[in-house]
MARMIPA-66533 format. One line per 3 residues: number of its first residue (from 1); their letters; for each residue x, y, z of C-alpha. Coordinates in nm, 2 decimals. Each point is the difference from the previous one (the first is absolute). Layout:
BEGIN
NUM	a	X,Y,Z | ...
This chain:
BEGIN
1	xxx	-0.08,3.36,3.40 | -0.34,0.16,0.03 | -0.29,-0.17,-0.18
4	xxx	-0.35,0.13,-0.04 | -0.25,-0.18,0.21 | -0.34,-0.05,-0.17
7	xxx	-0.23,-0.07,0.30 | -0.30,-0.21,-0.11 | -0.27,0.15,0.21
10	xxx	-0.23,-0.22,0.20 | 0.21,-0.31,-0.01 | 0.33,0.10,0.18
13	xxx	0.22,-0.10,-0.30 | 0.28,0.20,-0.16 | 0.13,-0.01,-0.36
16	xxx	0.35,0.13,-0.03 | 0.10,0.20,-0.31 | 0.34,0.09,-0.12
19	xxx	0.07,0.22,-0.31 | 0.34,-0.07,-0.14 | 0.22,0.26,-0.17
22	xxx	-0.03,-0.19,-0.33 | -0.38,0.03,0.01 | -0.09,-0.35,0.12
25	xxx	-0.28,-0.02,0.26 | 0.02,-0.28,0.27 | -0.31,-0.09,0.20
28	xxx	0.04,-0.24,0.29 | -0.24,-0.16,0.25 | 0.16,-0.21,0.28
31	xxx	-0.20,-0.28,0.15 | 0.20,-0.18,0.28 | -0.28,-0.26,0.05
34	xxx	0.12,-0.18,-0.31 | 0.32,-0.17,-0.10 | 0.01,0.08,-0.37
37	xxx	0.02,0.30,-0.24 | -0.15,0.10,-0.33 | 0.17,0.26,-0.22
40	xxx	-0.10,0.14,-0.34 | 0.20,0.22,-0.24 | -0.26,0.19,-0.19
43	xxx	0.05,0.18,-0.33 | -0.26,0.24,-0.12 | -0.02,-0.14,-0.34
46	xxx	-0.29,-0.22,-0.11 | -0.16,-0.14,-0.32 | -0.19,0.32,-0.08
49	xxx	0.32,0.21,-0.04 | 0.08,-0.06,-0.36 | 0.03,0.36,-0.12
52	xxx	0.21,0.26,0.17 | 0.21,0.31,-0.04 | 0.33,0.08,0.18
55	xxx	0.09,0.34,0.15 | 0.30,0.03,-0.22 | -0.19,0.01,-0.33
58	xxx	-0.35,0.03,-0.15 | 0.01,-0.34,-0.18 | -0.27,-0.25,0.07
61	xxx	0.14,-0.34,0.08 | -0.22,-0.31,-0.06 | 0.06,-0.36,0.10
64	xxx	-0.20,-0.32,-0.07 | -0.27,-0.10,0.24 | 0.12,-0.25,0.26
67	xxx	0.35,0.15,0.04 | -0.05,0.05,0.38 | -0.09,-0.36,0.06
70	xxx	0.28,-0.12,-0.24 | 0.26,0.21,0.18 | -0.12,-0.15,0.34
73	xxx	0.07,-0.35,-0.14 | 0.35,0.06,-0.12 | 0.10,0.22,0.29
76	xxx	0.09,-0.31,0.20 | 0.30,-0.06,-0.23 | 0.34,0.12,0.11
79	xxx	0.34,0.06,-0.17 | 0.17,-0.29,0.17 | -0.23,-0.24,-0.18
82	xxx	-0.20,-0.07,0.31 | -0.35,0.12,0.10 | -0.14,0.16,0.30
85	xxx	-0.17,-0.33,0.08 | 0.34,-0.17,0.03 | 0.10,0.25,0.26
88	xxx	-0.31,-0.02,0.22 | -0.04,-0.38,-0.04 | 0.33,-0.05,0.20
91	xxx	-0.17,0.17,0.30 | -0.34,-0.16,-0.04 | -0.15,0.34,-0.07
94	xxx	-0.30,0.03,-0.23 | -0.01,0.26,-0.28 | -0.25,0.10,-0.26
97	xxx	-0.11,0.29,-0.21 | -0.32,0.14,-0.16 | -0.10,0.27,-0.24
100	xxx	-0.33,0.20,0.02 | -0.15,0.27,-0.22 | 0.19,0.26,0.21
103	xxx	0.31,-0.15,0.15 | 0.25,-0.29,0.03 | 0.09,-0.17,0.33
106	xxx	0.29,-0.22,0.09 | -0.07,-0.21,0.31 | 0.21,-0.17,0.26
109	xxx	-0.15,-0.20,0.29 | 0.21,-0.17,0.26 | 0.08,-0.06,0.37
112	xxx	0.38,0.01,0.00 | 0.30,0.19,-0.15 | -0.19,0.33,-0.02
115	xxx	0.31,0.20,-0.08 | 0.10,-0.22,-0.29 | -0.36,-0.01,-0.13
118	xxx	-0.05,0.38,0.00 | 0.35,0.08,-0.13 | -0.04,-0.23,-0.30
121	xxx	-0.35,0.12,-0.07 | 0.13,0.35,-0.05 | 0.30,-0.12,-0.20
124	xxx	-0.17,-0.23,-0.25 | -0.29,0.23,-0.07 | 0.25,0.28,-0.07
127	xxx	0.24,-0.20,-0.21 | -0.10,0.02,-0.36 | 0.10,-0.31,-0.20
130	xxx	-0.19,-0.07,-0.32 | 0.11,-0.17,-0.32 | -0.15,-0.07,-0.34
133	xxx	0.02,-0.37,0.07 | -0.18,0.04,0.33 | -0.28,0.21,-0.16
136	xxx	-0.06,-0.25,-0.28 | 0.00,-0.30,0.23 | -0.25,0.15,0.24
139	xxx	-0.25,0.08,-0.27 | -0.11,-0.37,-0.03 | -0.03,-0.03,0.37
142	xxx	-0.23,0.30,0.03 | -0.20,-0.09,-0.30 | -0.08,-0.34,0.17
145	xxx	-0.09,0.19,0.31 | -0.24,0.22,-0.20 | -0.17,-0.31,-0.16
148	xxx	-0.05,-0.15,0.35 | -0.14,0.32,0.14 | -0.23,0.07,-0.29
151	xxx	-0.15,-0.35,0.04 | -0.14,0.10,0.34 | -0.36,0.11,-0.01
154	xxx	0.05,0.25,0.28 | 0.29,0.16,-0.19 | -0.21,0.01,-0.32
157	xxx	-0.28,0.17,0.19 | 0.23,0.25,0.18 | 0.18,0.13,-0.31
160	xxx	-0.30,-0.05,-0.23 | -0.20,0.24,0.23 | 0.27,0.27,-0.02
163	xxx	0.01,-0.03,-0.37 | -0.37,0.06,-0.01 | 0.02,0.30,0.23
166	xxx	0.30,0.18,-0.13 | 0.08,0.14,-0.35 | 0.35,0.12,0.05
169	xxx	0.10,-0.04,0.36 | 0.28,-0.26,0.02 | -0.17,-0.18,0.29
172	xxx	-0.19,-0.17,-0.29 | 0.32,-0.21,-0.08 | 0.12,-0.30,0.20
175	xxx	0.30,0.06,0.22 | 0.22,-0.25,-0.18 | -0.09,0.14,-0.35
178	xxx	-0.13,-0.23,-0.27 | 0.24,-0.25,-0.17 | 0.04,0.23,-0.29
181	xxx	0.10,0.28,0.24 | 0.26,-0.22,0.17 | 0.16,-0.10,-0.33
184	xxx	0.06,0.37,-0.08 | 0.20,0.06,0.32 | 0.36,0.08,-0.07
187	xxx	0.31,0.05,0.22 | -0.02,0.37,-0.06 | -0.35,0.02,0.14
190	xxx	0.12,-0.18,0.32 | 0.29,0.23,0.04 | -0.21,0.31,-0.07
193	xxx	-0.25,-0.08,0.27 | 0.26,-0.12,0.26 | 0.23,0.31,-0.05
196	xxx	-0.29,0.24,0.04 | -0.24,-0.15,0.25 | 0.22,-0.23,0.22
199	xxx	0.14,0.28,0.20 | -0.01,0.06,0.38 | -0.21,0.31,-0.05
202	xxx	-0.26,-0.21,-0.17 | 0.01,-0.29,0.25 | -0.08,-0.08,0.36
205	xxx	0.08,-0.29,0.24 | -0.25,-0.14,0.25 | 0.12,-0.22,0.28
208	xxx	-0.23,-0.16,0.26 | 0.07,-0.26,0.27 | 0.26,-0.05,0.27
211	xxx	0.31,0.19,-0.08 | 0.21,0.30,0.11 | -0.12,0.30,-0.21
214	xxx	0.32,0.21,0.06 | 0.21,-0.29,-0.12 | -0.23,-0.04,-0.30
217	xxx	0.05,0.36,-0.11 | 0.38,-0.03,0.06 | 0.01,-0.32,-0.22
220	xxx	-0.19,0.18,-0.28 | 0.21,0.31,0.00 | 0.32,-0.20,0.02
223	xxx	-0.10,-0.21,-0.30 | -0.09,0.31,-0.20 | 0.33,0.16,0.08
226	xxx	0.16,-0.28,-0.20 | -0.23,0.02,-0.30 | 0.03,0.23,-0.30
229	xxx	-0.33,0.19,-0.02 | -0.05,0.26,-0.27 | -0.20,0.32,0.00
232	xxx	-0.37,-0.05,0.01 | -0.15,0.09,-0.35 | -0.35,0.08,0.15
235	xxx	-0.20,-0.19,-0.26 | -0.36,0.12,-0.04 | -0.25,-0.26,-0.11
238	xxx	-0.24,0.11,-0.28 | -0.36,-0.10,0.06 | -0.24,-0.02,-0.29
241	xxx	-0.33,0.18,0.00 | -0.28,-0.22,0.11 | -0.36,0.08,-0.12
244	xxx	-0.29,-0.03,0.24 | -0.19,-0.26,-0.20 | 0.08,-0.37,0.04
247	xxx	0.18,-0.18,-0.28 | -0.26,-0.28,-0.02 | -0.35,-0.02,0.14
250	xxx	0.00,-0.37,-0.01 | 0.25,-0.28,-0.06 | 0.00,-0.37,0.03
253	xxx	0.30,-0.23,0.04 | -0.02,-0.38,-0.06 | 0.21,-0.22,0.22
256	xxx	0.00,-0.31,0.21 | -0.24,0.08,0.28 | -0.29,-0.20,0.12
259	xxx	-0.19,0.29,0.15 | -0.01,0.33,-0.18 | 0.17,0.30,0.16
262	xxx	-0.05,0.37,-0.06 | 0.12,0.34,0.10 | -0.19,0.32,-0.02
265	xxx	0.22,0.31,0.02 | -0.12,0.35,0.06 | 0.24,0.27,-0.13
268	xxx	-0.05,0.32,0.19 | 0.18,0.34,-0.02 | 0.23,0.05,0.29
271	xxx	-0.12,0.36,0.01 | -0.33,-0.12,0.12 | 0.17,-0.05,0.34
274	xxx	0.20,0.32,0.01 | -0.08,0.05,0.37 | 0.18,-0.33,0.09
277	xxx	0.37,-0.07,-0.01 | 0.10,-0.35,-0.12 | 0.03,-0.14,0.35
280	xxx	-0.35,0.10,0.10 | -0.15,-0.09,-0.34 | 0.14,-0.36,0.02
283	xxx	-0.13,-0.04,0.36 | -0.35,0.13,-0.07 | -0.04,-0.19,-0.33
286	xxx	0.11,-0.31,0.18 | -0.27,0.04,0.26 | -0.27,0.07,-0.26
289	xxx	0.09,-0.30,-0.20 | 0.05,-0.24,0.29 | -0.34,0.11,0.15
292	xxx	-0.17,-0.07,-0.33 | 0.19,-0.29,-0.15 | 0.22,-0.14,0.28
295	xxx	-0.01,-0.34,0.17 | -0.26,0.11,0.26 | -0.21,0.23,-0.22
298	xxx	-0.37,-0.07,-0.04 | 0.04,0.00,-0.38 | 0.27,-0.27,-0.01
301	xxx	-0.17,-0.21,0.26 | -0.33,0.02,-0.20 | 0.18,-0.11,-0.32
304	xxx	0.17,-0.29,0.16 | -0.32,-0.11,0.18 | -0.18,0.00,-0.33
307	xxx	0.29,-0.19,-0.15 | 0.04,0.26,-0.27 | 0.38,0.05,0.05
310	xxx	0.29,-0.21,0.12 | 0.23,0.31,0.05 | -0.04,0.37,0.02
313	xxx	0.28,0.26,0.07 | 0.09,0.36,-0.06 | 0.30,0.24,-0.03
316	xxx	0.07,0.37,-0.05 | 0.30,0.15,-0.17 | 0.12,0.36,-0.07
319	xxx	0.17,0.05,-0.33 | 0.11,0.37,-0.03 | -0.31,0.16,-0.14
322	xxx	-0.24,-0.29,0.06 | -0.14,-0.22,0.27 | -0.10,-0.35,-0.10
325	xxx	-0.25,-0.20,0.21 | -0.01,-0.37,-0.09 | -0.25,-0.26,0.10
328	xxx	0.10,-0.36,-0.09 | -0.24,-0.29,0.01 | -0.01,-0.37,-0.08
331	xxx	-0.35,-0.13,-0.10 | -0.19,-0.24,-0.22 | -0.27,0.27,-0.03
334	xxx	0.22,0.28,-0.12 | -0.26,0.22,-0.18 | -0.23,0.00,0.31
337	xxx	0.28,0.07,0.24 | 0.16,0.28,-0.20 | -0.34,0.17,-0.02
340	xxx	-0.03,-0.03,0.38 | 0.35,0.15,0.05 | -0.08,0.29,-0.23
343	xxx	-0.32,0.06,0.19 | 0.19,-0.02,0.33 | 0.25,0.26,-0.12
346	xxx	-0.29,0.23,-0.05 | -0.10,-0.03,0.36 | 0.32,-0.02,0.21
349	xxx	-0.05,0.06,0.37 | 0.19,-0.02,0.32 | -0.18,0.02,0.34
352	xxx	0.15,0.14,0.32 | 0.04,-0.35,0.16 | 0.20,-0.12,-0.30
355	xxx	0.23,0.31,0.02 | 0.06,-0.06,0.37 | 0.08,-0.37,-0.06
358	xxx	0.24,0.10,-0.28 | 0.17,0.25,0.22 | 0.06,-0.26,0.27
361	xxx	0.11,-0.26,-0.25 | 0.25,0.24,-0.16 | 0.15,0.10,0.33
364	xxx	0.03,-0.36,0.11 | 0.17,-0.09,-0.32 | 0.24,0.30,0.03
367	xxx	0.11,-0.14,0.34 | 0.02,-0.37,-0.10 | 0.19,0.08,-0.32
370	xxx	0.30,0.08,0.20 | 0.05,-0.37,0.08 | 0.09,-0.06,-0.36
373	xxx	0.34,0.12,-0.13 | -0.08,-0.08,-0.36 | -0.34,0.18,0.01
376	xxx	0.16,0.31,0.15 | 0.28,0.00,-0.26 | -0.26,-0.02,-0.28
379	xxx	-0.21,0.26,0.17 | 0.29,0.24,0.01 | 0.08,-0.07,-0.37
382	xxx	-0.36,0.07,-0.09 | -0.01,0.32,0.20 | 0.31,0.14,-0.17
385	xxx	-0.12,-0.10,-0.35 | -0.36,0.11,0.05 | 0.04,0.31,0.22
388	xxx	0.37,0.09,0.00 | 0.03,-0.04,0.37 | -0.07,-0.23,0.29
391	xxx	-0.35,0.08,0.13 | 0.02,0.03,0.38 | -0.35,0.10,0.09
394	xxx	-0.23,-0.28,-0.12 | -0.12,-0.04,0.36 | -0.12,0.36,0.01
397	xxx	-0.15,-0.03,-0.35 | -0.20,-0.31,0.09 | -0.13,0.17,0.31
400	xxx	-0.11,0.31,-0.20 | -0.19,-0.18,-0.27 | -0.36,0.13,-0.02
403	xxx	-0.32,-0.06,-0.18 | -0.01,0.34,-0.17 | 0.32,-0.09,-0.18
406	xxx	-0.12,-0.35,-0.09 | -0.32,0.15,-0.15 | 0.21,0.26,-0.19
409	xxx	0.22,-0.28,-0.15 | -0.31,-0.21,-0.10 | -0.15,0.31,-0.17
412	xxx	0.31,0.05,-0.21 | 0.03,-0.37,-0.12 | -0.12,0.04,-0.36
415	xxx	-0.12,-0.33,-0.16 | -0.07,0.10,-0.36 | 0.35,-0.08,-0.12
418	xxx	0.08,-0.38,0.03 | 0.13,-0.31,-0.16 | -0.10,-0.36,0.04
421	xxx	0.25,-0.28,-0.07 | -0.10,-0.36,0.01 | 0.20,-0.32,0.01
424	xxx	-0.21,-0.28,-0.14 | 0.06,-0.37,-0.08 | -0.14,0.03,-0.35
427	xxx	-0.09,0.27,-0.25 | -0.26,0.25,0.09 | -0.13,0.22,-0.28
430	xxx	-0.25,0.23,0.18 | 0.12,0.34,0.12 | -0.14,0.22,0.26
């Protein structure tokens, strides 16, 4: 058995990759310094994939919002009347699952019975068992989950901000779907998604920790040899056209917060940064935002010293044709602080010393990250979903970062197209 070795430059680590005949990708990182393992079975189907075509016909298939998350919930049920939890509980092994915008992951974390844990993970994810009764029963459970999630101020701000930025992009909808979406889900929707997306060619397994990688591959292949796997239908997700403008310039959400929170989001055309691939763009934008709004930035320190904010953070995301830069703030003086943030966005800067410090910090983090099997597993997941491959040259990229590229990035950050979303304790009528 010859596996591909993905050598992570600069840190003396290796990610092993095996491509199975059925299309499944297996990524493994062995760490003999620990006694446990963490494995994830990842399906490239998330909440944004509600419309798609199949290779066999030209028909457009549509499913209710929230199907990806709903399917994740009921996937634990098995034909023998038991659940995956029942199996893993007997070994003291922890399992869980989560759904994102882009994929669904089934997790197993343990320190014993590796063979049984991996074999059953492959078996239960690849065993379709859904009934009308099961679907109807789960609806009430998920609707309660939605109510609890939507009561969270942070959740309201997160999804409220995407509804303000996007007109049509499905990222504007919550991963679970709304209650009315969940109530529309039928057994045929579950089967349609499972039959077309839950296929080895649309999945990948990541295993990190202390285990034998050759045994792991053998276990997976042996289990698949006993499963009935149909031909991959090659579904193609249909993505709606998203205009450049923001959906709402300003929005306010009332909820149970003591201190107002707000997020200002800048929607920028991805084509502005055509000279940067997604890896470089994320890194450079991260440096720019950290230098101007991060924990040790002069701007944040000044706001805290003057007691104008109680929290300040940032993020950057790439959504097909757009880049979204977000600055989130908690303050009792929101109008003043938002004006200061807008002003700061007009004068972004990074000096040479900041770039050097960031290079060193990124390299140090790259090295220390390989002490954490959960982090590396997640990092591999993110690499596959964001870039389509495991990035092996972060060390070289960090060392090659330079001021000319920083300044080029800053120059292309347009600030004329933005939304402001506020979370307030009581009604606020004025608009910006």
